[in-house]
C-alpha positions as CSV (number, residue, x, y, z in Angstrom):
1,M,-97.2,50.4,20.0
2,T,-94.0,52.5,19.4
3,K,-92.2,49.2,20.5
4,K,-93.6,47.0,18.1
5,I,-92.8,49.5,15.4
6,I,-88.8,49.6,16.5
7,A,-88.7,45.7,16.6
8,L,-90.4,45.2,13.1
9,S,-87.4,47.7,11.6
10,V,-84.8,46.2,14.0
11,A,-86.2,42.8,12.5
12,T,-86.3,44.1,8.6
13,T,-82.4,45.7,9.0
14,V,-81.2,42.1,9.9
15,S,-83.1,40.5,7.4
16,L,-82.0,42.8,5.0
17,F,-78.1,42.7,5.9
18,A,-78.7,38.8,6.2
19,Q,-79.7,38.9,2.0
20,S,-77.2,41.1,1.5
21,E,-74.1,39.1,2.6
22,L,-75.7,35.8,1.5
23,E,-75.4,37.4,-2.5
24,E,-71.7,38.5,-1.7
25,V,-71.0,35.1,-0.6
26,K,-72.9,34.2,-4.1
27,A,-71.1,36.1,-6.1
28,L,-67.7,35.2,-4.3
29,L,-68.4,31.5,-4.4
30,E,-69.7,31.8,-8.4
31,Q,-65.9,33.7,-9.1
32,Q,-64.2,31.4,-7.2
33,I,-65.6,28.4,-9.6
34,K,-64.4,30.7,-12.6
35,V,-61.2,30.8,-11.8
36,T,-60.8,27.2,-10.8
37,Q,-62.2,26.1,-14.4
38,A,-59.6,28.3,-15.8
39,L,-57.5,27.1,-13.4
40,Q,-58.1,23.4,-14.9
41,K,-57.9,24.6,-18.4
42,R,-54.9,25.7,-17.7
43,L,-53.7,22.5,-16.2
44,S,-55.0,20.0,-19.1
45,K,-52.5,22.5,-21.6
46,L,-49.7,22.1,-19.7
47,E,-50.2,18.1,-19.1
48,A,-50.8,18.2,-23.1
49,Q,-47.9,19.6,-23.6
50,Q,-45.4,18.2,-21.3
51,K,-46.5,14.9,-23.2
52,H,-45.7,16.0,-26.4
53,L,-42.2,17.2,-24.7
54,A,-41.6,13.4,-23.5
55,K,-42.4,11.7,-26.5
56,A,-40.0,14.5,-28.3
57,E,-37.7,13.5,-26.0
58,K,-37.9,10.1,-26.0
59,K,-37.0,10.2,-29.8
60,H,-34.4,12.2,-30.1
61,T,-33.1,10.0,-27.0
62,T,-33.6,6.8,-29.5
63,E,-31.9,8.8,-32.5
64,I,-28.6,10.1,-30.4
65,K,-28.3,6.0,-28.8
66,K,-28.5,5.2,-33.1
67,V,-25.7,7.8,-33.7
68,Q,-23.6,6.7,-30.8
69,Q,-23.8,2.8,-31.9
70,K,-22.9,3.8,-35.2
71,Q,-19.8,5.7,-34.4
72,E,-18.8,2.7,-31.9
73,T,-19.3,0.4,-35.0
74,A,-17.0,2.3,-36.8
75,K,-14.2,3.1,-34.2
76,K,-14.3,-0.6,-33.8
77,A,-13.5,-1.0,-37.4
78,A,-11.4,1.5,-37.6
79,L,-9.4,-0.2,-34.7
80,D,-9.5,-2.9,-36.8
81,T,-7.3,-1.9,-39.4
82,T,-5.6,0.1,-37.7
83,P,-1.6,-1.1,-36.1
84,T,-1.6,-1.4,-32.3
85,Q,1.1,0.7,-31.6
86,Q,-1.1,3.8,-33.1
87,R,-4.1,2.5,-31.4
88,G,-2.2,2.6,-27.7
89,V,-1.3,6.6,-28.7
90,T,-4.4,8.1,-29.7
91,F,-5.9,6.2,-27.1
92,S,-3.4,7.4,-24.1
93,Q,-3.2,10.6,-25.3
94,K,-6.8,11.7,-25.6
95,S,-8.7,10.2,-23.4
96,F,-6.5,9.8,-20.0
97,L,-4.6,12.0,-17.9
98,P,-2.5,10.3,-15.5
99,D,-3.4,10.6,-11.5
100,I,-0.6,12.4,-9.7
101,S,-0.1,12.7,-6.0
102,L,3.0,14.0,-3.4
103,I,3.4,12.0,0.0
104,L,5.6,13.7,2.5
105,D,6.2,11.3,5.5
106,T,8.2,13.3,8.2
107,S,9.0,12.4,12.0
108,Y,11.1,13.4,15.4
109,V,12.6,10.8,17.4
110,S,14.2,10.9,20.8
111,R,16.4,7.8,21.5
112,N,18.4,6.6,25.0
113,K,21.4,5.6,22.0
114,K,23.4,8.3,19.9
115,D,23.3,8.3,16.2
116,E,27.0,7.3,16.2
117,E,26.4,4.1,18.2
118,L,23.7,3.0,16.0
119,K,25.3,2.0,13.0
120,H,27.6,-0.1,14.7
121,L,25.0,-2.6,16.6
122,E,24.1,-5.7,15.3
123,I,22.1,-9.0,15.4
124,P,24.9,-11.4,15.7
125,G,25.2,-13.8,12.6
126,I,21.8,-12.1,10.8
127,A,22.3,-8.9,10.4
128,H,24.3,-5.5,10.8
129,G,23.8,-1.7,10.4
130,I,20.3,-1.8,9.9
131,M,19.7,1.2,12.9
132,G,21.8,4.1,11.5
133,E,23.2,5.6,8.3
134,H,25.4,3.3,6.6
135,S,26.5,2.7,3.0
136,H,26.4,0.4,0.2
137,G,29.6,1.8,-1.5
138,H,29.7,3.3,-4.7
139,G,29.5,6.7,-3.0
140,H,25.7,5.8,-2.0
141,S,24.6,6.1,1.6
142,H,21.5,4.5,2.7
143,A,18.9,5.9,6.0
144,P,16.4,3.5,7.1
145,L,13.4,5.5,8.5
146,N,13.6,7.0,11.6
147,A,16.7,6.8,11.5
148,H,18.5,10.1,13.5
149,D,18.1,11.4,16.8
150,G,15.7,14.8,16.6
151,F,14.0,15.8,12.8
152,N,14.1,13.4,10.3
153,L,13.1,13.4,6.4
154,N,12.2,10.0,5.7
155,Y,11.1,10.5,2.0
156,A,8.5,12.6,-0.2
157,E,7.4,10.2,-2.2
158,V,5.9,11.3,-5.8
159,A,3.1,8.9,-7.6
160,M,1.5,8.8,-11.2
161,Q,-0.7,6.1,-12.4
162,S,-3.0,5.9,-15.7
163,N,-3.8,3.4,-18.6
164,V,-1.3,3.4,-21.5
165,D,-3.9,1.9,-23.8
166,P,-6.8,-0.2,-23.4
167,Y,-4.2,-3.0,-22.3
168,L,-1.7,-2.0,-20.1
169,S,-1.6,0.8,-17.0
170,L,1.7,2.4,-15.9
171,T,2.6,3.4,-12.6
172,G,5.7,5.1,-11.5
173,I,6.9,5.8,-7.5
174,F,9.7,7.8,-7.1
175,H,11.5,8.1,-3.4
176,L,13.0,11.3,-2.9
177,S,15.2,12.2,0.3
178,E,18.1,14.9,1.2
179,N,20.9,13.1,-0.9
180,N,18.9,10.5,-2.4
181,F,16.8,9.8,-5.5
182,E,15.6,6.5,-5.8
183,V,12.5,4.8,-8.2
184,E,10.9,2.9,-5.8
185,E,8.3,1.2,-8.0
186,A,8.5,1.7,-12.3
187,Y,6.3,-0.8,-14.0
188,G,3.7,-1.5,-16.5
189,E,0.9,-3.8,-15.7
190,T,-1.9,-5.7,-18.2
191,T,-5.8,-4.6,-17.3
192,G,-7.8,-7.0,-19.3
193,L,-5.4,-10.5,-20.1
194,G,-9.2,-12.4,-19.0
195,Y,-9.2,-15.9,-17.5
196,G,-8.3,-14.2,-14.0
197,L,-4.7,-13.9,-15.6
198,K,-2.5,-10.4,-14.8
199,A,1.1,-10.0,-15.4
200,K,3.3,-6.9,-14.5
201,I,7.1,-6.2,-15.6
202,G,9.3,-3.5,-14.1
203,K,10.4,-2.6,-10.5
204,F,8.0,-3.5,-8.2
205,R,7.5,-4.7,-4.7
206,S,7.2,-8.4,-4.2
207,D,4.2,-10.2,-3.6
208,F,5.7,-12.0,-0.9
209,G,4.3,-12.6,2.5
210,R,1.6,-10.0,3.7
211,I,3.6,-6.3,4.4
212,N,6.4,-6.6,1.5
213,V,4.1,-5.3,-0.8
214,Q,2.8,-2.5,1.6
215,H,4.6,0.9,0.8
216,S,5.3,2.3,4.5
217,H,2.7,5.1,4.6
218,V,-0.2,2.2,4.5
219,Q,1.6,0.2,7.3
220,D,-0.1,0.3,11.0
221,F,3.6,1.0,12.5
222,S,6.4,3.6,11.5
223,D,9.3,1.0,11.1
224,M,9.0,-2.6,9.4
225,P,8.8,-5.5,11.2
226,L,12.3,-6.8,12.8
227,V,12.4,-10.3,10.8
228,Y,11.6,-8.3,7.7
229,T,14.4,-5.8,8.3
230,A,17.0,-8.0,9.2
231,F,16.6,-10.8,6.4
232,L,15.7,-8.6,3.9
233,G,16.6,-4.7,4.9
234,G,14.9,-1.4,5.4
235,H,13.2,-2.1,1.4
236,G,12.0,-6.0,1.6
237,I,11.9,-7.4,-1.6
238,D,11.7,-4.2,-3.9
239,D,13.3,-5.7,-7.8
240,I,13.3,-5.6,-11.6
241,G,11.3,-8.2,-12.9
242,A,8.3,-9.8,-14.1
243,Q,5.1,-11.1,-12.3
244,L,2.3,-13.3,-13.4
245,Q,-0.8,-13.9,-11.3
246,W,-4.0,-15.8,-11.5
247,T,-6.9,-15.7,-9.8
248,L,-8.7,-18.7,-10.0
249,P,-12.8,-18.5,-10.4
250,T,-13.6,-20.2,-7.3
251,D,-16.7,-18.7,-4.7
252,T,-13.9,-17.8,-2.1
253,Y,-10.9,-15.3,-3.1
254,F,-7.6,-17.7,-4.2
255,M,-4.6,-16.6,-5.9
256,A,-1.4,-18.0,-7.2
257,G,1.8,-15.9,-8.1
258,V,5.0,-16.2,-9.8
259,E,7.6,-13.5,-9.9
260,A,11.3,-13.9,-11.5
261,L,13.6,-10.8,-10.4
262,Q,17.0,-9.7,-10.9
263,G,17.6,-10.9,-6.8
264,K,19.7,-7.6,-6.0
265,N,18.5,-7.5,-2.6
266,P,21.7,-6.9,-0.8
267,T,20.9,-8.2,2.8
268,M,19.6,-11.9,1.6
269,Y,20.4,-12.0,-1.9
270,G,22.8,-9.3,-4.3
271,V,24.5,-9.8,-7.7
272,D,28.0,-8.6,-7.1
273,A,31.3,-11.0,-8.1
274,I,33.2,-11.9,-5.1
275,A,37.2,-10.2,-5.4
276,P,40.0,-8.4,-2.9
277,E,39.0,-4.6,-2.9
278,G,42.5,-3.9,-3.8
279,D,41.9,-5.8,-7.2
280,E,38.5,-6.3,-8.6
281,E,39.5,-8.2,-11.4
282,D,40.8,-11.2,-9.6
283,I,37.0,-12.5,-9.5
284,V,37.6,-15.3,-7.0
285,V,32.9,-16.0,-6.7
286,D,31.4,-14.8,-10.4
287,S,28.0,-13.2,-10.1
288,P,25.0,-15.3,-10.5
289,N,23.1,-15.9,-13.6
290,Q,20.4,-13.1,-13.7
291,P,17.4,-13.2,-13.2
292,N,18.3,-14.5,-9.7
293,L,15.4,-14.6,-7.6
294,L,12.4,-16.4,-8.1
295,V,9.2,-16.2,-6.0
296,G,6.1,-18.0,-5.8
297,Y,2.8,-17.8,-3.3
298,L,-0.7,-18.5,-2.7
299,K,-2.8,-16.4,-1.0
300,S,-6.6,-17.1,-0.5
301,S,-9.7,-15.3,2.1
302,F,-12.9,-16.3,3.2
303,D,-15.7,-13.5,5.6
304,I,-17.7,-15.1,8.4
305,G,-20.1,-12.4,9.1
306,D,-18.4,-9.1,10.0
307,T,-15.1,-10.8,9.7
308,S,-12.9,-11.4,7.1
309,V,-9.6,-13.7,7.1
310,L,-7.0,-13.5,4.9
311,Y,-3.4,-16.1,4.6
312,G,-1.0,-17.5,2.2
313,V,2.1,-19.2,2.3
314,S,5.2,-17.6,0.5
315,I,9.3,-18.7,-1.4
316,A,11.6,-16.8,-2.1
317,H,14.5,-19.0,-4.1
318,G,18.1,-17.3,-5.3
319,D,21.8,-17.3,-4.9
320,S,23.5,-15.0,-2.2
321,R,26.5,-12.7,-2.8
322,I,26.7,-10.7,0.2
323,N,29.6,-8.6,-0.3
324,H,30.8,-6.0,3.1
325,L,34.2,-6.9,2.4
326,E,34.2,-2.6,2.5
327,H,33.0,-2.8,6.1
328,E,34.7,-2.4,9.2
329,E,35.2,-6.2,9.8
330,P,35.1,-7.5,6.0
331,H,33.7,-10.3,4.8
332,A,31.6,-11.8,2.0
333,F,29.0,-14.8,2.1
334,V,28.0,-16.6,-1.6
335,A,25.4,-19.5,-1.0
336,K,22.0,-21.3,-1.9
337,S,19.7,-19.4,-0.4
338,Y,15.5,-20.3,0.7
339,L,13.0,-18.1,2.3
340,Y,9.7,-19.7,3.2
341,G,6.4,-17.0,5.0
342,A,3.3,-17.9,5.6
343,D,1.1,-15.2,7.0
344,L,-1.9,-14.4,8.8
345,T,-4.6,-11.1,8.8
346,V,-8.2,-11.3,10.6
347,K,-9.8,-8.4,10.9
348,H,-13.3,-8.1,12.6
349,Y,-15.4,-4.7,11.6
350,F,-17.5,-3.3,14.5
351,D,-19.1,-0.5,11.7
352,S,-18.1,1.2,8.9
353,Y,-15.0,2.7,10.4
354,S,-14.5,0.5,13.7
355,Y,-12.5,-2.6,13.7
356,L,-10.1,-4.9,15.4
357,S,-7.1,-6.8,13.6
358,F,-4.5,-9.0,13.7
359,Q,-2.1,-9.8,11.7
360,G,1.3,-11.7,12.0
361,E,3.9,-13.8,9.7
362,Y,6.0,-16.1,10.0
363,L,9.8,-16.0,8.4
364,Y,12.4,-19.0,8.2
365,R,15.6,-18.7,6.0
366,D,17.5,-21.8,4.5
367,M,21.1,-20.4,3.9
368,D,24.0,-23.0,2.7
369,G,27.1,-21.5,1.3
370,D,31.0,-20.1,2.2
371,F,31.6,-17.5,4.0
372,Y,35.4,-15.7,2.9
373,T,37.4,-13.5,5.0
374,Y,40.9,-12.1,4.1
375,S,43.9,-14.1,4.8
376,D,45.8,-11.6,5.3
377,D,46.2,-7.6,6.3
378,T,47.1,-7.6,2.1
379,M,43.9,-8.2,1.6
380,T,44.3,-10.1,-2.0
381,S,43.3,-13.9,-0.9
382,F,40.8,-15.5,1.4
383,D,40.2,-18.2,3.8
384,V,36.7,-19.7,2.5
385,T,34.5,-21.4,5.6
386,P,31.7,-23.9,4.7
387,T,28.9,-22.2,6.7
388,V,25.0,-22.9,6.8
389,K,22.5,-20.6,8.8
390,K,18.8,-21.4,9.6
391,Q,17.1,-18.8,11.2
392,S,13.7,-17.6,11.8
393,G,11.4,-15.1,13.5
394,Y,7.9,-13.4,13.4
395,Y,5.8,-10.6,14.1
396,A,2.6,-10.4,15.8
397,Q,0.5,-7.0,15.9
398,L,-3.3,-6.3,17.4
399,V,-4.4,-2.8,16.0
400,Y,-8.3,-1.4,17.3
401,A,-9.5,1.8,15.3
402,Y,-11.9,3.4,17.7
403,N,-13.4,5.3,15.0
404,R,-12.4,6.8,11.8
405,N,-9.8,9.2,13.3
406,Y,-7.9,7.4,16.1
407,R,-5.9,4.0,16.4
408,F,-4.5,2.0,19.0
409,G,-1.8,-0.6,18.3
410,V,0.7,-2.9,19.6
411,R,3.6,-5.3,17.8
412,Y,5.4,-8.0,18.9
413,D,8.7,-9.2,17.0
414,N,10.9,-12.2,17.9
415,I,14.4,-13.2,16.2
416,N,13.9,-17.1,17.8
417,K,16.4,-19.2,15.8
418,N,19.8,-18.1,15.1
419,D,21.4,-21.7,14.3
420,I,24.5,-21.3,12.3
421,Y,27.1,-24.0,11.4
422,K,31.2,-23.9,10.3
423,N,32.8,-26.8,9.0
424,N,29.5,-28.1,10.0
425,L,30.4,-27.4,14.0
426,P,27.7,-25.6,15.7
427,V,28.4,-22.2,16.3
428,D,27.5,-20.8,19.7
429,T,25.3,-18.1,19.0
430,E,22.9,-15.8,21.2
431,N,19.0,-16.1,20.1
432,N,15.5,-15.1,20.9
433,F,16.3,-11.3,19.9
434,D,13.1,-9.4,20.3
435,R,11.3,-6.1,20.0
436,L,8.2,-4.4,21.8
437,T,6.4,-1.2,20.0
438,A,3.1,0.4,21.0
439,M,1.7,3.3,19.2
440,I,-1.8,5.5,18.7
441,D,-2.5,7.4,16.1
442,Y,-5.2,10.5,15.0
443,T,-6.2,10.9,11.0
444,P,-7.7,14.0,11.3
445,T,-8.4,13.3,7.2
446,E,-8.0,10.8,5.0
447,F,-5.0,12.5,3.8
448,T,-3.3,13.5,7.1
449,R,-2.2,11.3,9.9
450,F,0.0,12.2,12.9
451,R,1.1,8.9,14.9
452,L,2.8,9.2,18.4
453,Q,5.1,5.3,18.4
454,H,7.3,3.5,21.5
455,N,9.7,0.9,20.7
456,H,11.6,-0.7,23.6
457,N,14.3,-2.8,21.0
458,S,16.5,-5.3,23.0
459,A,17.6,-7.2,19.6
460,M,20.9,-5.3,19.4
461,F,24.3,-6.0,20.4
462,N,27.4,-3.7,20.0
463,E,30.9,-4.6,19.0
464,E,32.2,-6.1,22.8
465,G,28.8,-8.7,22.5
466,E,26.8,-6.7,24.8
467,K,23.0,-6.7,25.0
468,Q,21.8,-3.0,24.1
469,N,18.5,-1.9,25.1
470,I,17.0,0.7,22.7
471,N,14.1,3.2,23.6
472,S,12.6,5.1,21.0
473,L,9.9,7.7,20.9
474,I,8.8,8.5,17.5
475,L,6.1,11.6,16.6
476,Q,5.8,11.0,13.2
477,M,3.5,13.3,10.4
478,N,2.3,11.7,7.1
479,L,0.6,14.2,4.6
480,A,-1.0,13.3,1.0
481,I,-1.8,15.4,-1.9
482,G,-3.7,14.5,-5.1
483,A,-5.0,11.5,-6.9
484,H,-3.9,8.6,-5.0
485,G,-5.5,4.8,-5.8
486,A,-6.7,3.0,-3.3
487,H,-4.8,0.7,-1.4
488,A,-5.2,-3.0,-0.7
489,F,-7.2,-4.4,2.1
């Protein structure tokens, strides 16, 4: 009996406990339902408020657009009744500030020839004084890049660019070295002629060929190709004048351009009158009419998958007044001169940063005129010899970009033709002047580049007519700060 009572008590206790837990769960569930209903009410209220705000914002935006449209209409009407000069001043002062940048190019050079030897070396019948520092006369000296053994401050480039008004932009690029200040480029360029037309006026690098228009810090090697340096000097065609380009409305890129330039290039053209050094008023040959140099070119490109091909042909024609009467062996050359060029660039991308690029150019020049030398030691009269020069050369380079930081490149330069005729008779001259270059560069950021380059140059001869083998090791550093425009392909 006692056992039955105990069992009944236990069962009753368990039943009461379960009933109590059930009631507690029901109470919690009812409370949760009330909370959920309250949250749903708040959510509905918030959604209604959000719709109201969206309608208000849309209405406000529409009103702002209407105001802006009215302002634009009023602005256009004001421009139609405002003089052009006043429009341009207002536009440039209030809306535009120029992009300004500074680029430093410096290097350390080790050569197997001393500096004093370099300035006397030449490419026979083609060029001399292209490696060492030399004078242009009138107290102005010039040194090519990496001219000196040891450390070189090649240049500091200051560049400024901005829109002047709705129709023109202005660019200024200035080179500073230890002893010289030079306006490398300063030109105005149209921004909206329409019909694919673009015009430029001022001082600028010509679009002749492929590499001439590129600034030194853009190029793949630390120096210009040998044929450019020999035919046009270290600056190439960089002159004062006007340019007109027309990009045709075709599916593939096709551009035609013409330029009229002063023709001051001292290596192939020049504008000096020829007169004895002792009597500059006794002019033997007048200076040419200016503008003296006319340049024309056609350029085109197309893509095949991930490969881009750019090619072109160029011609430059002008009168030559090459005046070297102050040199150790005084002479001058007066001629009608033509320079022809053909260029090809092929660039294949493996990904966004890795690519393989081939670039090459062939230049041919034809100069027909007279060679002037002094008749005697008095330097008051000249002997004149009819002279014709037909010379050509090329370079070919291959550059591989492993990634965005490392690139490797090789270049071969050759001047393969050097035909000179004096008094209609061929002159026995050297041919086949070449140079081999290899480089590796490291670009940690887009503003910094370090380059190690080796040149083996067997194109130069000394005053005794002996070929010189010149080996140069160049460690170059290029740094840039400020806003700088993107470079062309």
